[in-house]
C-alpha positions in Angstrom: 145.6 105.1 156.6 145.2 107.0 153.4 148.2 109.2 154.3 150.3 106.1 155.2 149.5 104.6 151.8 150.5 107.9 150.1 153.8 108.1 151.9 154.5 104.4 151.2 153.7 104.7 147.5 155.8 107.9 147.1 158.8 106.4 148.9 158.6 103.2 146.8 158.5 105.2 143.6 161.5 107.4 144.7 163.5 104.3 145.8 162.8 102.6 142.4 163.9 105.8 140.6 167.1 106.2 142.5 167.9 102.5 142.1 167.3 102.8 138.3 169.7 105.8 138.1 172.4 103.9 139.9 171.8 100.9 137.6 172.4 103.1 134.5 175.5 104.8 136.0 177.1 101.6 137.2 176.3 99.9 134.0 178.0 102.5 131.9 181.1 102.7 134.1 181.4 98.9 134.3 180.9 98.5 130.6 183.8 100.9 129.9 186.0 99.0 132.4 185.2 95.6 130.9 185.9 96.9 127.4 189.3 98.2 128.6 190.1 94.8 130.2 189.0 92.4 127.4 189.2 94.2 124.1 192.9 93.4 123.8 192.0 89.7 124.4 189.6 89.6 121.4 186.4 89.3 123.5 183.4 90.5 121.5 181.2 93.5 122.6 178.2 91.2 123.2 180.3 89.1 125.6 181.6 92.2 127.3 178.0 93.5 127.7 177.0 90.2 129.1 179.7 90.4 131.7 178.6 93.9 132.6 175.0 92.8 133.1 176.1 89.9 135.3 178.3 92.3 137.4 175.7 95.0 138.0 173.5 93.2 140.5 176.3 92.6 143.0 177.2 96.3 142.9 173.6 97.4 143.4 173.3 95.0 146.3 176.3 96.5 148.0 175.0 100.1 147.7 171.5 99.5 148.9 172.2 101.5 152.2 173.3 104.5 150.1 170.2 104.2 147.9 168.0 104.0 151.0 169.6 107.2 152.4 169.3 109.1 149.1 165.7 108.0 148.7 164.7 109.1 152.2 166.4 112.5 151.6 164.5 112.9 148.3 161.2 111.9 149.9 161.4 114.4 152.8 162.9 117.2 150.9 160.0 116.8 148.4 157.4 116.7 151.2 159.0 119.9 152.7 159.1 121.7 149.4 155.4 121.1 148.8 154.5 121.9 152.4 152.9 118.4 152.8 155.2 117.7 155.7 154.1 120.9 157.4 150.5 120.0 157.0 151.1 116.5 158.3 152.8 117.8 161.4 150.1 120.5 161.9 147.4 117.7 161.8 148.9 116.4 165.0 151.0 113.5 163.6 154.4 113.0 165.3 157.6 112.4 163.4 157.7 108.8 164.4 154.1 108.2 163.3 154.7 109.9 160.0 157.6 107.6 159.5 155.7 104.4 160.0 154.8 103.9 156.3 158.3 104.6 154.9 159.8 102.5 157.6 157.5 99.6 156.7 158.5 100.0 153.0 162.2 99.9 154.0 161.6 96.7 156.0 159.8 95.1 153.0 162.7 96.2 150.7 165.2 94.7 153.1 163.3 91.4 153.4 162.9 91.1 149.6 166.6 92.0 149.1 167.6 89.2 151.4 165.1 86.6 150.3 165.0 87.2 146.5 167.7 89.6 145.4 170.4 87.8 147.3 170.0 84.5 145.4 170.0 86.5 142.1 173.2 88.3 143.1 174.8 85.0 144.1 173.9 83.4 140.7 175.1 86.3 138.6 178.3 86.8 140.6 179.2 83.1 140.3 178.5 83.2 136.5 180.5 86.4 136.2 183.5 85.0 137.9 183.5 81.9 135.7 183.2 83.8 132.5 185.8 86.4 133.7 188.3 83.6 134.2 187.4 81.9 131.0 187.9 85.0 128.9 191.1 86.0 130.7 192.9 82.7 131.0 190.7 80.0 129.4 189.7 78.4 132.7 190.0 78.5 136.5 191.0 76.3 139.4 187.9 75.1 141.1 187.0 73.8 144.5 183.6 72.3 145.4 182.2 70.5 148.4 179.9 67.6 148.7 178.8 64.9 151.1 181.7 62.8 149.7 184.4 65.3 150.6 186.0 68.1 148.7 187.0 68.3 145.1 189.7 70.4 143.5 190.7 70.9 139.9 194.0 72.3 138.7 194.9 73.0 135.1 197.9 73.7 132.9 199.0 73.3 129.3 199.8 69.7 130.1 196.3 68.8 131.0 193.9 68.8 134.0 194.2 67.1 137.4 191.1 66.3 139.4 191.7 66.0 143.2 189.4 64.5 145.7 190.0 64.3 149.5 187.9 63.1 152.4 188.9 66.1 154.5 191.5 68.9 154.8 193.0 71.3 157.3 191.5 74.7 157.9 193.1 76.5 155.0 193.0 73.7 152.4 196.8 73.2 152.1 196.9 69.7 153.6 194.5 67.0 152.2 193.9 63.6 153.8 193.0 60.4 151.9 193.5 62.2 148.7 193.1 60.9 145.1 194.7 62.6 142.1 193.4 61.8 138.6 195.4 63.3 135.8 194.0 63.9 132.3 195.8 64.6 129.0 194.8 67.7 127.0 192.5 65.6 124.9 190.6 64.4 128.0 192.1 60.9 128.3 193.0 59.8 131.8 196.7 59.0 132.1 197.5 58.6 135.8 195.8 57.9 139.1 197.5 58.5 142.5 196.2 57.8 146.0 197.9 59.3 149.0 197.4 59.2 152.7 198.1 63.0 152.8 199.1 65.7 150.4 200.6 69.0 151.5 200.7 72.1 149.2 204.1 73.8 149.0 205.3 76.4 146.5 204.5 75.0 143.1 204.0 71.4 144.1 202.0 68.9 146.1 204.1 66.8 148.5 202.4 63.4 148.9 203.1 60.7 151.5 201.9 57.1 151.6 201.5 57.0 147.8 200.2 54.4 145.4 200.4 55.3 141.7 198.7 53.7 138.6 199.6 54.5 135.0 196.4 54.3 133.0 197.9 52.8 129.8 195.1 51.0 127.8 197.7 48.4 126.6 198.8 47.3 130.1 197.2 46.2 133.4 197.4 49.3 135.6 197.2 47.2 138.8 200.2 45.0 137.8 202.3 48.0 137.1 201.2 50.0 140.1 204.0 51.6 142.2 204.2 52.5 145.8 206.2 55.5 147.1 206.8 56.8 150.6 206.8 60.3 149.2 206.1 61.9 145.8 206.1 65.4 144.5 203.5 66.6 141.9 203.7 70.0 140.3 200.8 72.3 140.9 199.5 75.7 139.8 197.5 76.1 143.0 198.3 78.4 145.9 196.8 78.8 149.3 195.2 82.1 148.2 193.7 80.5 145.1 192.3 77.6 147.2 190.8 80.0 149.6 189.2 82.1 146.8 187.9 78.9 145.2 185.7 78.2 148.2 183.3 80.7 146.7 182.9 84.0 148.3 180.0 84.1 150.7 178.1 86.5 148.4 178.2 83.9 145.6 176.2 81.4 147.7 172.4 82.0 148.0 171.4 82.7 151.6 169.0 79.7 151.5 172.0 77.4 150.8 174.4 79.0 153.2 173.5 76.9 156.3 174.1 73.6 154.4 177.3 75.0 152.8 178.6 76.0 156.2 178.0 72.5 157.5 179.8 71.0 154.6 182.8 73.3 155.1 183.0 72.3 158.8 182.7 68.6 158.0 185.5 68.9 155.4 187.7 70.4 158.0 187.6 74.0 156.8 186.8 77.1 158.9 183.4 78.4 158.0 183.6 81.5 160.2 183.7 83.9 157.2 180.5 82.4 155.8 178.8 82.3 159.2 179.5 86.0 159.7 178.1 86.8 156.2 175.0 84.8 156.9 174.2 86.6 160.1 174.9 90.0 158.4 172.5 89.2 155.7 169.8 88.4 158.3 170.5 91.8 159.9 170.4 93.7 156.5 166.7 94.7 156.8 167.3 96.3 160.2 170.4 98.1 158.8 168.4 99.5 155.9 165.7 100.7 158.3 168.4 102.4 160.4 169.7 104.2 157.3 166.3 105.5 156.5 165.9 106.7 160.1 169.3 108.5 159.9 168.4 110.3 156.8 164.9 111.3 158.1 166.4 112.6 161.3 168.3 115.3 159.4 165.8 116.1 156.6 162.4 115.8 158.2 162.0 119.5 158.9 160.7 122.5 157.0 163.1 124.0 154.5 162.7 127.5 155.8 164.6 126.4 158.9 167.7 126.7 156.7 170.9 124.6 156.5 169.2 122.1 154.2 172.4 121.3 152.3 174.3 120.8 155.5 171.6 118.5 156.8 171.7 116.4 153.7 175.5 116.3 153.8 175.5 115.3 157.5 173.0 112.5 156.9 175.0 111.0 154.0 178.3 111.3 155.9 176.8 109.6 159.0 175.3 106.9 156.8 178.7 106.2 155.3 180.4 106.2 158.7 177.9 103.6 160.0 178.4 101.6 156.8 182.2 101.5 157.2 181.7 100.6 160.9 179.6 97.7 159.8 182.3 96.5 157.3 185.0 96.9 160.0 182.9 94.8 162.4 182.5 92.2 159.7 186.3 92.0 159.4 186.7 91.7 163.1 184.1 88.9 163.1 185.8 87.0 160.3 189.2 87.2 162.1 187.7 85.8 165.3 188.4 88.9 167.3 184.7 89.4 168.3 181.8 86.9 168.4 179.9 86.3 165.2 176.5 87.5 166.5 178.2 90.7 167.9 179.9 91.4 164.5 176.6 91.0 162.6 174.0 92.5 164.8 175.7 95.2 166.9 176.2 97.8 164.0 172.6 97.7 162.8 171.1 97.7 166.3 173.4 100.5 167.4 172.6 102.4 164.2 168.8 102.1 164.8 169.1 103.3 168.4 171.4 106.2 167.3 169.0 107.2 164.5 166.0 107.0 166.8 167.7 109.2 169.4 168.7 111.8 166.8 165.2 111.8 165.4 163.6 112.4 168.9 166.2 115.1 169.7 165.8 117.0 166.5 162.0 116.7 166.2 160.7 116.7 169.7 163.6 118.3 171.6 
């Protein structure tokens, strides 16, 4: 038990150190990039530094598998260099038994990352996106979902238009039972339009079954209301901007994802992308454990056996390969080419079995 605690404490300290190093490196690189983007726009250094701090958590969250591999490599190379690993093996402990404590730490890190770090990343990413668009263009088109339907906002120099619809098609380009409320630049409402349907074309909404009210304070809007079979309204929205306005899955806390998926489906949108992300987040702890096993399979040996550099390189390359296979599986799942559960759980499960097989082969023959 004492040895397990020692291994667990040492692995935790190494993991924290590697994560801190990546935090500093990514922070410096991102700060330079943000200064390059926003200094011509007159954004102050304090605002740029704030953007950098908001962007770092998402980057760290993405590279957790790499941090796990490097931490495991550092742990076992250090144990081999000090001969502690040799003494541990000589005492009769098998490789799998010696890995129990680091493996438990990897599991705890994965659970904490999903349960606590994920909501933090979602909040900072969402705030970063909002500030990025504000500094760059003064605002952004926004889509939100609620139990009352979906809401869109589009803006231009002529003012803002708030759009509400009961439901939409899967890509958000056709709205049903839609209401358009147009505001002047000073915030005064100037027009309200209700339409049975609204279809987004290039640069405009094409409305059908339309009733229009001009909100002039000196007249009765209902008396002057007009009906149109069709009506065209200019728009700055595109299908891509509507899709991006859904909120990337990583900008929604994992605790809110199930309810958000239900709202997407009720509004008529496809929630497959978010469902795949949700399942992959649930599988993240297992994937991190697999990365630790991969690294230990190549580095859990005495240094006098030689080829230490090659072993480290192979562990990192195999880890990257499995990471990209995981991302490729995610794309296939989002496109509907494979089931969601298979896309999310097959890579980490296969990685864990592969790592265990390698470990048993290299350590026990």
